[in-house]
N, C-alpha and C positions, 0 to 999 in steps of 0.2 A: 193770699194767706190771711187768716183771721187771728186777731189778738184779742183775747177776752180782757175787758177792763174791770169787771166786777162792779163795785159801787162807785168807782171814781167818775167824776164829771170832767170830761176832757173836751176842749174846743179845738177847732181846726187851726186856730191861730197858735195855740200852744204846741201842737204837733209840728206846725211849720217852723216855729222858733227852734224846737229841739233838732229838727232835721237840718236847718240852716246852720246851727251851731256845730253839728257833727259833720255835715257835708257842705262846706261853703262853695265848692266848685260846681255844684249842680244848679240848674235853673228851676225856679218855683213859680207857679201861677195858679190862680183859682179858676175853676170851671163851675160856676154856680156858687151856692153858699156852703155846700157841704163836701165838695170834691177838690182836693189839692192835687195838682199835676206836678210831678217831679220829673225833670228832663235831664237825662245823662248825656245824650247825644241827639242828633237829628232824627234817629230812628228808634232809640231806646228810651223808654220812660216808664212811669208807673203812676197809677191813680190811688190816692189814699182817701178813703171814705170813712166817715164816722157815723156809726149807728148808736143806739142807746147804750148797749153794753159791750160793744166790740169795735175794733178798727179793722177795716178790710183794705188790703194792699193788693192791687192787681197790676201786673205788668202789661203794658199797652203802648201803642204809638203815642208820643207826647203831644201831637197836634191833631186837630180835627181834620186838617188836610190829609195827613197820612192815613187816618182812619177811613176817610172818604175815598181815597185812592185805592186802598185795599178792597173796599166794598165795590168799587167800580170794576176792579179786576175780577172779583167774584161774579159780578153780573155779566161781564163780557166774555170771560174765559170758562165759566162754569165753576163748579165747586172744587173739583179734584186738583187741577193744576195750581191755583192760588194756595190751596191748603198744603200741598207738598212744598211749595216755595216758602210759605209761612213757617212750617215746622223745620225746614232745612236752614233758613236764614235768620229767623227772628225769635222763635219760641225759647230756645236755650238762653239767649241774651236777656229776654224778658224775665225768665225765671231766676236767673242769676242776680239781676238787679232787684227783683222783688225780695229775694232772700236777704240781700245786703241791707235793704231798708227795714225789713221786718226784724232782723237781728238788732239793729240800732234801736228800734222802738220797743222791742221786747224787754230790753234792759230797763227802760223807763216805766212802762205801763203794764207789764204782765202781772196778773193777780197771783200772789203766792198762796198755794193751797196747803 
């Protein structure tokens, strides 16, 4: 999900502080300088990325190990079987968590037109 920032200057540390204040039960870690990983459980997480005029929130596996395991399954089993498993088991949870985080950040950063 994308959140337009307009002319506001936002840093990843500000976003992390706002999310930690709103959701103290989740785990937070950095992946590089511009990507914040928010971990709800061992299999459900989201990545928050900052670009010049927008925030991107993408539901994803919270660890690199989970992402690599999914890619290994795609390589070993082909595309169709892991894709069916992904949509049946994970996609709905990722979208729900992504919506939860984006609603919290929309209150703070959405540009009023």
